[in-house]
Every structure is written in structure tokens, then in C-alpha cells.
C-alpha positions in Angstrom: 170.9 96.1 173.0 170.5 99.6 171.6 171.8 102.6 173.5 169.2 105.1 174.6 170.9 108.4 173.7 167.6 110.4 173.3 165.1 110.2 176.1 162.3 110.9 173.6 163.0 107.6 171.7 160.2 105.1 171.6 161.6 101.9 173.1 160.3 98.7 174.5 161.3 99.8 178.0 159.3 103.0 177.6 156.3 101.2 176.2 156.3 98.8 179.2 156.6 101.6 181.7 153.5 103.4 180.3 151.2 100.4 181.0 152.8 99.2 184.2 150.3 100.5 186.7 147.0 100.5 184.8 144.2 98.0 184.8 143.9 96.8 181.3 140.8 95.2 179.9 142.7 91.8 180.0 143.3 92.1 183.7 139.7 93.1 184.4 138.5 90.2 182.3 140.8 87.8 184.1 139.7 88.9 187.5 136.1 88.6 186.4 136.6 85.1 185.1 138.3 84.1 188.4 135.2 85.4 190.2 132.9 83.5 187.8 134.9 80.3 188.3 134.6 80.6 192.0 130.9 81.3 191.7 130.4 78.2 189.6 132.6 76.0 191.7 131.4 76.9 195.2 128.1 78.6 195.0 126.4 76.6 192.2 128.3 73.4 192.9 129.1 72.9 189.2 132.8 71.9 189.7 133.4 71.0 186.1 132.2 74.3 184.8 134.1 76.1 187.5 137.3 74.4 186.6 136.7 75.1 182.9 136.1 78.8 183.5 139.2 78.8 185.8 141.4 78.2 182.8 140.2 81.4 181.1 142.5 83.9 183.0 145.6 82.2 181.8 144.5 82.3 178.2 143.3 85.9 178.4 146.6 87.1 179.9 148.7 85.0 177.4 146.9 86.6 174.5 147.3 90.1 176.0 151.0 89.5 176.4 151.3 88.3 172.9 149.6 91.4 171.5 151.6 93.7 173.7 154.9 92.1 172.5 153.8 92.4 168.9 153.0 96.1 169.5 156.4 96.6 171.1 158.1 94.8 168.2 156.3 97.1 165.7 157.3 100.2 167.6 160.9 99.1 167.6 160.9 98.4 163.9 159.3 101.7 163.1 161.9 103.6 165.2 164.7 102.0 163.2 166.4 100.1 166.1 
């Protein structure tokens, strides 16, 4: 672990704190796909399609996490840590 001597340093912790409270497009898409899955499952009665769409939020959030980790890794390598 690197010591944070300068509060202006770009670190993984700082990057995570910046996005902690916001609704990212991935979160909005995940909530929308949950609503769509519930619509297909209960309203339209298409249980198979509802279950299929119900897997989308996990995939969307996993991809968003992967890209965020890559962004953090790049920021850390650029800052020389």
C-alpha cells in the first residue's frame, strides 16, 4: 500500500469516493432491466423472457465494475504508484 502524503494525489480511494453517491448509467440500466424483467414475467406472463432479462443487471454491473477497475488501474499507473 502506498502512503498518501499529498491529499491532491490521484488514488484508487479518491476515485472511488468521487462516484460513490451518483447514479451511473450502469445503475440506471440495471434498474430498468429489473423493471423490464418484472414486466415480462408478471404482466405479460412470458416467464422465460422475464428470467432471461433478469440476468442482464448482473452482467451490466459486472462490466461497469470491470471498466471502473481498469480506469483506477490506469490512474494509479499514471501517477507513478
